[in-house]
N, C-alpha and C positions, 0 to 999 in steps of 0.2 A: 683548639682544634679537636674535632671529634675523633675518638679512638676507632681504629679499624680492627675488625675481627676476622679470624680465619676458622672455618669449620673443618673438623677432623673426623673422619668416618671410617669405621671398620665394620665388617659384616660377619655374622654367623649364619651360614646357609645350611639348612637341612635338606638333603635330597633323599627321597624314598626310592629305593632300588627296585627295579622291575623283575625281581626273582619270582618264580612260581610259588615258593613257600617262604615262611617267615625265617628270621635269622637263627632261632634256636629250637624250632619245632617244625613239624610237617604240615601245619595248617596253611591254608591258602592265604597268600598275600595280596590277592586281587582286591581292587577298590570296589566298594559297594557291598551288596549282600544284606540280607535281613540282619538286624542287630544280634550280636553274640552267636552267630552261626559259624564263624571262622575261628573257633576257639578250641582249646584243649587244656589239660591241667598245667602244662608248662607256661603258656602265654597268659593264663589267668592267675598264675602265682600260687598254685595249690601246694600245700606242704608235701615234701618228699619228691616232687618232680625235679628232674635234672635237665639242664640245657645241653643241646648238642649243636655245635656250630655248623651253619650252612656254608659249604665250601664256595658256592657261587658268590656269596657276599664278599668273600675275600678277593676273589677274582675281579669282581666289578670295582671294588674299592681300589685295587692295584691299577686297573686300567685307567681309572679316573686320575689317580695320582701320577701315573706316567704321562698322561695327556697334559697335566698341569705342571709338568717339569719338576715334580717333587722327588725328594730322596726317599728311599724305602727303608723302613725298619725291618730288617730280616728276622729279628726277634721282637715280637710285640705281644701284648697280653691285654686281657680285659679287666676292668675294675668295676666296683660297685659304687654307684652314686646314690647316696641315701637321702630320700625325702618322702614326705607323707602327703599323698593327694589321692582323691578317689579314683582317678583314671590310671593310677600306678599300682596295680594289684599286689606287687611284691613288696611295696614300700621301699624299693630301690630300683634303679635303672642300671642295666649292664651297659657300660660304656668303656671308653679308653681315655685315661688321663696321662699316666706316666710314660707309656710307650705306645703312642699312636702309630697306626700302620704307615702313614705318609707324613712328611714334614718338609719345610723349607722349599716351597715351590713358587711358581708365579704364573700369571696370565697377562698377556699384553692386550691392551684395549685401544680402540681408536680414540685419539685426543686431538686437540687443536695443534696443527702443525706436524702431526705424525702419530706416534703411539705412546702410551704410558704403561709402565710395568706396575702391576698390582701384586705385591708379595703375598704368598699364602703361608701362614704360620704353621698350620697342621691340618691334616684330615684324619678323622677317626671314625671307626665303626661303632654303632650302638643300636639299641632297639627302640622302637617308637612306643609311646604310651597309648592308652585307649582314648576315647573321645567322650566328653561330657555333653549331654543334650539337655538344655534348660527348657522346661515346659512351663510357660508363663500362665497358661490356663489352669493347670493343676498345682501350680506353685511348688514345683519340685524339680530335681535334677536326676537324670537317668544316665547310666554309663553303658557305652557300647565298646566291648573289648575286641572287636574285629581288627582294629588297627594295632592293638597291643602286640608287640613282637615283630611288627613289620620292619625290615632292615633299613637302616639309615646310614648315610655318610654325612658327617658334619664337616663343613669346610670353614675354617676360621682364617680370615684374612688379617693382614697387618693394617694399621690405621693409615692407609695410603691414599684414600679417596678424599676429595675436597668438595665435591658438588654432587647434586642429585644426578646430573647427566653422567658423571663418571660411575656412579653406583649402578645406574641402569645399564650402561655399556658393559660393566663387569658381569652383571647378572645375565645379560643376554649372551655374552660370550660363554659363561659357565653352562647355561641352559643348552646352547648350541653344541658344546662339546659333549654333554651328557646324551643328547639326542643322536649325535653322530656315532657315539659309542653304543647306542641302543641299550643303555643301562637304566634309563628313567625317562618318563614322558615329561617330567618337570611342569606339571599343570598346577599353577598357584591356586586356581579355584577349587581343586580337589585336594590340596594339601600335600601333593607329592614334591613340591618345592616350597619351602617356608623360609622366610628371611627375618632375622632380628638385626636391627640397626643400632650399633653402638656409636653415639655421637657426642662430641664435646666441642666447645668453642674456646678459643684462646686469642690473645692479642696478636695481630699480624706481626710476624718477625720473631715471635717467641718460639723457643725450641721445647718448652715444657708443655706437656699435655694438660688440658683442663679436666675437670670432673665430668665423667661420662654418664650418660643415661642409656638404657637399653629400651628400644621401641619394639613392641610385639603387636600381633594381630594385623599383619600386613599381607593382604591376599591378592594384591595386584601391583604392577609396576606403577600405576597411577597413584595408588595409595602410598607406596613407598616414597615417591617423589614429594607428595603433599606432606607426609609425615616428616621428612627431612627438613623441608622448608619451615614447617610449623615449629619443630623443636629447635631449629637454629634461631628463629626469632624469639622463642620463649627464653632460651638461655642467654641470648644477647641482652634482652630487656632486664633480666635478673642482674647481670654483670653491670649494666649501665646504672642500675639503681643501687649498686653497692651491696647486693645480696648474694648469697652463696648458692651454687648449684648443688643439689643433693644427689648423691649416687643412688639411683633407684631404677626399677623396672616400670615402664609406663605402657599403657594400653592405648593404641590409636583407634579412634572412632571415626571411620571414613564418612559416615553420614553427617556428623557434626563438625568434621574436619578439625578435630582437636584431640589432645591426649589427656589421659588421666593416670595418676599414680596408682600402681597396683601393689607394690611392696618394695622394701629396701632391697638393693641389689646384693645378691649373695656372692661370696667368694668361694673358692674351691674348698677351703677349710670348713665352711658351713655344711658341706655335703658329706664330710667324713669319708672320703674316698679310701678304699683299700682293695687290694687284688682280689678278684673273684675266686673263691676256693673251689668252685665247681667246674671251672674251665681251664684247661691246660694252656700254656703259652702257644702262640702261633709261630711256626717256623717257616720262613719263605726262602726257598732255594734260589740261587742265581739262575738255574736252568728255567725255573718257572717265570722269573722276571724276563729273561731273554725270550721265552716262548710267547709271553703276553705282549711284549714290545713288538714282536714280529707280526702279531695279529691286529695291531692298531689300524684303524681305517685311514683313508686319505681325508684329511680334514679340509675345512673350507678354503684356507689360503692356498694350499697346494692344488686343490681341485679347480679353483678359479683360474689359477695360472695355466693349468693344463687346458681348460676350456678355451682360453684365448689362443693358445698355440695350436691345439688339435682341431678345434671347430671354428677358429677365426672369429670368435665372438668378441664384441666390444667389452671393455673392462666392466662397464656398468651392468651389462647383461650377465656376465659371468659372476659378478658379485651378488646380484639379486637371486639368481638361480641356486647358488650354493649356500644361501642363508639357511636353507632347510635341506637336510640329507634326503628326505623323501622326495622333495621337488627336484633335487639334483639327480636322484636315481631315475625318476620318471623322464626327465629331460634326456639323460644319456641313452637310456634304452630306446626312447622314441626316435631320437636323432639318428641312431644307427639303423633302426628299422625303416624309417621314412626316407633317409638319404637327404634330408633337408634340415640341418641343425639350426639355421637362423630362423626358418619358419616355425620350427618347434619351439624355439625360445620365445618368439613373438606370441604364439598361442598361449603358452604357459604364463608369461608375464602380463599379457593383456587380458584375455578372456578368463584364464585360469585364476589369476589373483582377484579379478572382479567378482567371480562367482564365490570364491572363498570369503571375501569381505561381506558380500550380501547375505550369505548363509551363516556367518559367524563361525566359520571353520578354520582350522589350522592346516597347513600343508601335510602334516603327519596323518591327517584323517582321510587323505585321498587314497582310494582303493581301486581305481580303474586300471585296466590293462593297457600298457604302453602300445601294444599292437593295434588297439582300437583307435587311439589318437593318430598313430602313424598312418593307418588306412584312411582316416578322414583327411589328413594333410595331403596325401597322395591323390585322393579324389578331387580335392580342391585345386591342386596343381594341374590335374588333367582337364579341368574345366567341367567336371561332372556335377558340381554343386556350386551355387552362388555363395558369396561370402556371408550374406545374411542367413541363409539356410544352414550353412556350415556352423554358424554360431549356435543355432538351435540344436543341431546334432551334438555339438561338443558339450552343451549343458546336460543333455541326456546321458552322454558318456560319463560325465562326472557324477551324476546322480545315480544312474542305474547300470553303468558299464555295459551299455548296449553295443551290439555289433553294428557299426555305422552303415556299411553298404546295404545290409538287409533292411535297416531302419529307413534309410533314404528311399528305397524302393517301396516299402510298405506305406510310407507317409506321402509319397508322390513329391519328393523333394529333389529328385534328379533334374539336372539342367536339360532343357529341351534342345536337342541337337539338330532339329529339323530346320534348315535354313529357310525353306519356303514359309514356314510359320512365322519366323522372325521377320522376313521381308513383308509379309502380309500385315503384321502388327505395325511395322514402320510406316507402311503406306497409309494405314488408318490414322495413325497419330499425326502424320504430317498434314493429312487432309483436314483433320479436326482442329489443327492449331496453326492456321494460316498466319496469324499475327507473329507468332514465334518464329515461323519460317522466314518471314520478311525481315525480322530483326536479325536473324542469323545471316541472311544474305547481305544486310547492310553493315556487317562487321562485328556484331555483338555475339561473339563466339561462346560467351557464358551461357547463352540460351540452350546450347547443346545438352548441358547437364539436365535441364528441365525436360527436354524431349526424351532423353535416355530414360529418365524416371517414368515418363508416361508409357514408354514401350515396355519397361519392366513391369509396370502395373498391369498392362494388358496380358503380359505373359505370366502373371501371377508369381513373379519372382523366380521363374524357372529358366530364364535365359541367362547366358553368360554376359554380365554387364560390359566386359571388355569387348566382346564380339558385337554386342548391340551398338556400343559407341563407335566401333570401326565401321559397321555397315551403315549406320545412320549418317555418319560424316560423309561416307562415300556417296550415299544416295543424294544428300543435299548438294554436294559439290558437282556431281555428274549431271543430274537432271532436276534441278530445283523447280523449273517451269512446269514439269509434268505434274507435280503434286499441287502446284498452285492452280493449274487448269482443271485438275480433277476436283479440287475443292470448289472452284467456281461452278463447274458443271453440277456437282451434288447440291449446291445451294440453289441453283436455278431449278433443278428438279423438285426440290422441296417446296419452292414458291408456287410452281405450277400445281403441285398436289394440293397446297393450301387454297389456291384460287378456285380449283375445281370443287 
C-alpha cells in the first residue's frame, strides 16, 4: 500500500509599512525614485551615523498586532542580525529576535465547512535591505540603497497550513487587514509584501515535523501556489526514493516553474544576534495600546454584517463590496448620497469590477468622487439617460472623475423626453417592419424586443427603453391596423413612383 503524505507549511511574510520616512532616518520611504536618491549616512551605513526610531513604525506594528489578536510586549528592543551581502551596507540588519513587539496571535481564514485558525508565532519590526540590480549586458551587479532602511514588519506564522489554498486565503486575509488599517498597500509586484514559504512533508498521521526548506523569490499568489505544489512533489519524490530532504533555502523560478538550491538554511546562531547598542528599549504604555485599539477601523466581517442590516444587501453583495476598504468606502458614501444602496452595489459590482479587470487595476486605485457616481445613479433613476449611455459615463467617471450631468449634456447623451419624437420613431419602425408587426399580432411577443431595438436605433440611444417598450406595446395593441395600412399605402406610392 502506497504511503500517504501530508504537507506542513508555515510562512514568513514581510510587509513594508507606508510611513513617509524610513525606520531609523528621515529619508523618504516612497517606492521608486532614481537609484540612490532616497539615502543618507544612516541608511547607507556610514561610520559614526546613529539610528533614531520612527515612532510611526511602532504605531503601525502595534495596530497590525492588535488586528491579528496578538499579545503585546510592552518592553521590547532591537537586535543586530549580522550577515555580509552587498545590499546590506552596515553588514548587519537591525531587527528583533529576543523581544519582538507582538507575539502569540492568530487570523481566522475561510476553510471547508467554516473557518480555520492560523496561529501567528510573532511579529517584529526591522529595516529592509537595499536592492541588487543585475546588468547582463555589462556583466555586473549594481546596488540601489533607496529601499535600505524602509520599515518592515515580519509576520511569522506557526506551521498550521496544509494546502496552497489555505496559504493564499491566509495571505489575502493578512493583505486585507493591512489595507483596512492603511499601513501598507501590500503590492507583491513592488515588493511591499514578500512571502517566504517554509514547507516540509511527513507521513500522514505523524506528529513529527519533516525537514523543511524555505522558498524565496515569490512575487505573486500564482507563483506561491505553483512553488508549494512543486516543492511538495519534489520532497515527496525524495522520500519515496529513500533519500533525505536537505534543510536549505531555495529560489523559485516562475518562468521554468521549478526551484533551485541557493544556500544551506541558516539558524539564528549563524547570524550572531545581540542587542543593538545604539537603540534604547521600546516602552509601550497601556494607555497607548488602549488609544490605538480605540482607533481600529471596522473590518470586513463587521462591515459586511452592517451592510446587510443597514442597507438590506444580500450576503453576497456585502461580502464582495467589503473585500476592499476603498470599494466599501465608495459604496457607503455613494449609497448615502444617492439614496439607492442596491443600485449603487450593482454599479460597483458590475461595471466597476469589469472596468478594474479590463484595466488591470485594484480597487485601491479608484480615485473618483462618490458624489459623481451618485449623480449618475439618480439621473438614470429619473430616466434622464439610458442604461447604455450611463455605462459610458460611468467609465469616464472612473477614468477622469468627470462631473456626469455636465458631461451628459456636452456629449448629447441625455434621454429625449419629447413624446412626439418617440411616437414618430415608433410609427416609422412599424411601417418599415410589417412582417414583425404581423408576427406580433399572431402571438409572437418576443418580436417586441426587436422593434424596441429598432426604435432605439432611430432615437440614437437617447430614448428611455422602458418608455419605448410601453409606448410601442400600446401602439401595437390599440391600432395595429393603422400601421399596416400606412405601410401598404407607402409601398403603393413607391411602386407608382417606380412605374413613372
